[in-house]
Backbone as numpy.savetxt, mean C-alpha at the origin, in Angstrom:
# Nx Ny Nz CAx CAy CAz Cx Cy Cz
20.49 -17.56 8.30 19.72 -16.53 7.65 20.10 -15.19 8.27
20.37 -14.17 7.43 20.76 -12.87 7.97 19.59 -12.18 8.66
19.94 -11.33 9.61 18.93 -10.59 10.34 18.27 -9.57 9.41
17.00 -9.32 9.66 16.27 -8.31 8.88 16.51 -6.96 9.54
16.92 -6.00 8.75 17.17 -4.66 9.27 16.10 -3.74 8.70
15.35 -3.09 9.59 14.30 -2.16 9.16 14.90 -0.77 9.12
14.84 -0.16 7.97 15.30 1.21 7.84 14.08 2.11 7.75
13.98 3.03 8.69 12.86 3.98 8.64 13.05 4.93 7.48
12.01 5.11 6.73 12.05 6.05 5.62 11.63 7.41 6.15
12.05 8.47 5.48 11.71 9.82 5.96 10.21 10.05 6.10
9.38 9.40 5.28 7.94 9.60 5.36 7.27 8.67 6.36
8.05 7.85 7.05 7.50 6.95 8.06 6.90 5.67 7.50
7.07 5.41 6.22 6.49 4.21 5.62 7.45 3.02 5.72
6.90 1.84 5.54 7.69 0.61 5.49 7.37 -0.11 4.20
8.22 -1.02 3.82 8.01 -1.75 2.58 7.12 -2.97 2.84
6.14 -3.17 1.97 5.27 -4.33 2.04 5.56 -5.17 0.81
6.11 -6.34 1.03 6.44 -7.22 -0.09 5.46 -8.38 -0.12
4.83 -8.58 -1.26 3.89 -9.68 -1.41 3.91 -10.17 -2.85
3.51 -11.38 -3.05 3.46 -11.93 -4.40 2.01 -11.91 -4.88
1.81 -11.39 -6.08 0.48 -11.35 -6.69 0.60 -11.91 -8.10
-0.49 -12.43 -8.64 -0.44 -12.93 -10.02 -0.02 -11.81 -10.97
0.69 -12.17 -12.01 1.18 -11.21 -12.99 0.04 -10.38 -13.59
-1.09 -11.04 -13.84 -2.23 -10.32 -14.44 -2.77 -9.25 -13.50
-2.80 -9.53 -12.20 -3.25 -8.55 -11.22 -2.27 -7.38 -11.14
-1.00 -7.67 -11.18 0.02 -6.62 -11.14 -0.14 -5.67 -12.33
-0.41 -6.22 -13.50 -0.62 -5.38 -14.68 -1.84 -4.49 -14.49
-2.91 -5.05 -13.93 -4.12 -4.26 -13.69 -3.87 -3.15 -12.67
-3.09 -3.47 -11.63 -2.76 -2.46 -10.62 -1.94 -1.33 -11.23
-0.94 -1.67 -12.04 -0.11 -0.65 -12.67 -0.95 0.24 -13.58
-1.87 -0.35 -14.32 -2.72 0.42 -15.22 -3.65 1.35 -14.42
-4.23 0.84 -13.35 -5.11 1.66 -12.52 -4.34 2.83 -11.90
-3.13 2.57 -11.43 -2.31 3.64 -10.86 -1.97 4.68 -11.93
-1.60 4.21 -13.10 -1.27 5.12 -14.20 -2.45 6.00 -14.56
-3.63 5.39 -14.66 -4.84 6.15 -15.01 -5.20 7.16 -13.93
-4.82 6.90 -12.70 -5.09 7.81 -11.59 -3.96 8.83 -11.41
-2.96 8.74 -12.25 -1.78 9.61 -12.17 -1.12 9.52 -10.80
-1.00 8.29 -10.31 -0.37 8.03 -9.02 0.71 6.97 -9.21
1.63 6.93 -8.27 2.59 5.83 -8.29 1.88 4.57 -7.83
2.44 3.43 -8.14 1.84 2.17 -7.71 1.76 2.13 -6.19
2.80 2.60 -5.53 2.83 2.63 -4.06 1.73 3.51 -3.50
1.54 4.69 -4.08 0.47 5.60 -3.63 -0.90 4.96 -3.83
-1.08 4.34 -4.98 -2.37 3.75 -5.32 -2.70 2.61 -4.36
-1.74 1.74 -4.12 -1.96 0.59 -3.23 -2.21 1.07 -1.80
-1.46 2.06 -1.34 -1.66 2.61 0.01 -3.07 3.15 0.15
-3.53 3.89 -0.84 -4.88 4.45 -0.79 -5.93 3.33 -0.81
-5.73 2.34 -1.66 -6.69 1.23 -1.76 -6.76 0.44 -0.46
-5.62 0.18 0.16 -5.61 -0.56 1.42 -6.26 0.26 2.54
-5.98 1.55 2.56 -6.58 2.43 3.56 -8.10 2.44 3.43
-8.59 2.59 2.21 -10.05 2.61 1.99 -10.68 1.28 2.37
-10.01 0.18 2.02 -10.54 -1.14 2.35 -10.64 -1.31 3.87
-9.60 -0.93 4.59 -9.63 -1.07 6.04 -10.68 -0.17 6.67
-10.89 1.02 6.12 -11.94 1.90 6.64 -13.32 1.26 6.45
-13.54 0.62 5.29 -14.83 -0.04 5.06 -15.00 -1.22 6.01
-13.94 -1.98 6.22 -14.03 -3.17 7.07 -14.24 -2.82 8.53
-13.71 -1.70 8.97 -13.81 -1.32 10.38 -14.87 -0.28 10.61
-15.61 0.09 9.59 -16.65 1.10 9.74 -16.10 2.49 9.97
-14.85 2.72 9.51 -14.24 4.03 9.67 -13.71 4.29 11.06
-13.66 3.26 11.90 -13.19 3.42 13.28 -11.67 3.47 13.31
-11.16 4.21 14.24 -9.71 4.24 14.45 -8.98 5.14 13.49
-7.67 5.14 13.63 -6.82 5.98 12.81 -6.71 5.43 11.42
-6.58 6.35 10.46 -6.30 5.93 9.09 -4.89 5.39 9.06
-4.66 4.39 8.25 -3.35 3.77 8.15 -2.31 4.80 7.72
-2.68 5.67 6.78 -1.73 6.65 6.27 -1.35 7.68 7.33
-2.14 7.79 8.41 -1.86 8.79 9.45 -0.92 8.29 10.52
-0.59 7.02 10.51 0.28 6.48 11.56 1.68 6.95 11.41
């Protein structure tokens, strides 16, 4: 198996690859479109908000790392 090479992006982000049901992916794309955001922006915001709720807002925001 080839080695995984991490390429830092200029904005400091990394790629998150996951499998989701097709129906959920369609809903995510629609929600992002309605928010006038890219799917990546929408998911980043949703994950950040979820983690803030779970941790009570403690610590750094994920987007600030």
